N, C-alpha and C positions, 0 to 999 in steps of 0.2 A: 080244375076248379080255380077261379079267379077271386082275389079277395081286392077290397077296395084301396089297399096300399101295399107297398113292397119296400123293402130297403136294401141299401147299397152301402158297403163298407168302403170309406174313402180314407186313404193314407195320405197325409199331407205334410209339407215341411217349407219352413220360409228359410232361406240361405242367403247369404251375401254374395255378390258377384266379386270375383277376384279375377282380373285380367291385366296383363302388361305386355306391352308390344315395344321394341326397339325399331325405330323408323328404318335404319340402315341395316343390310344384311351382311355387310363386308365393309372393312375400311383397311387401308393400307399405310403403315406408319415406318418411319426411318430415322434414325437417329445416328449420331458419331461417337465414337470412343472418345471421352473427354477428359478433362483435368479434375472435373469434380462432377456430382449429380446436376449441375446446373445445364448440362446438355441435353435438351429434352425436346421431344417432338410432341405438340399438342393437337389433337384431333376433336371435334365437336361431335356429339351425338344427340339424338333426341328420342323421347319416350313418352308413350301414353299409357296411362294408368286407369285402371277402374277398380276401386275399392269400396264397395257400399256395405251398409249395415251399421251396428254400433259398437263392434269392436275397433280397437286402435291397433293398426298395423304398421310395418315398415318394409322397406325395400332392401334386400341385401344383395351382394354380389360375390361373385369369385370367378377364378379362371380354372380351366380344367388341368392345367400342368403349371408347375411354378416355373419362373423364368431362369434363364442361366445366371451363374455367379456375376455379380456386379452389373445386371441388367435388371431393371424394375419395371413395371407397368402398374400406373396409378389411375384411380378414377376419382371424380367429383361429380355429384348430381344435385342441382337444384331442385327445390321441391316443385312439385307440379304447380302451374299457373292457378291461381285462384283458391289455393288451399292454405291452411295454417300450418300444414306440415314442415319440417325443418329438414332441409337438405344437407349435405355432407358440408361442414364448415372449413375444411382444410383438405387438401389432396391427402387419399387414403390408399396406401400400397395394397395391390391385389394379390392374393395366393390362393391356394386350393381351399381354404377355409372361408367361409362366408364372412363378410365384414358389413355393418350398418352403412347404408349410404343415403337413406331417406327415412326419417322417423316421424311418428304423429300422423300417420295416414287414416284418415276417417271420412266417409261419405264422399268420396272422389269420383266423379262421374264421366271418364273418358277425358281428364285434362292431360296437356301435354306438359313435359317438363324438358329441360336443357340440361345436357352435362358435356362432361369431357373425359378424355383418356391422355394420358402422358406417358411415353415411353422415353426411358432415361438409360444411359449407359456411364458407367463410372471409368476412371483411368485405367483400371485393370480388367475390362471387358474384353473377352475375346470376339473375333468376327463371328458371327452368327446370324442364322435367319431362322423363321419358323412361323408357326400358327397357333394362337391361342382362342379358346372359345370363351367368351365372357357370358355368364348368367347371371341375370336380374331375376329375383325371386320375391314375390310378397309373402311375409310372414307374419304371425300374430306378435305384437310387441311385447 
């Protein structure tokens, strides 16, 4: 039997896009055991971010394992170009806990941002080498 109409249940959802990509896959850094924490190697990084919708978000960062005693890894991110977001005003030390690096993200559509990493060794640092994984993540503010 055929009717002049039929129905279909449609489940729908509107969601924001949250996407972040670091341009580099790997960087190498070297610093020297110094007399103060002024002995640091700085390297530039680039990242792209897409964060649409009406919510305000932020970019946070952490490393997978803490650095050895008297050795520190720092990050500083500029806000993505063309946005009103606020980048890190000062170098921020990285640890295994997330720290805010960019705040005030809203309606960003694939904009690039520039940042940096800084590796420092104090006067009591031991000779060492290793690998750390930096994770950047978009979170609700």
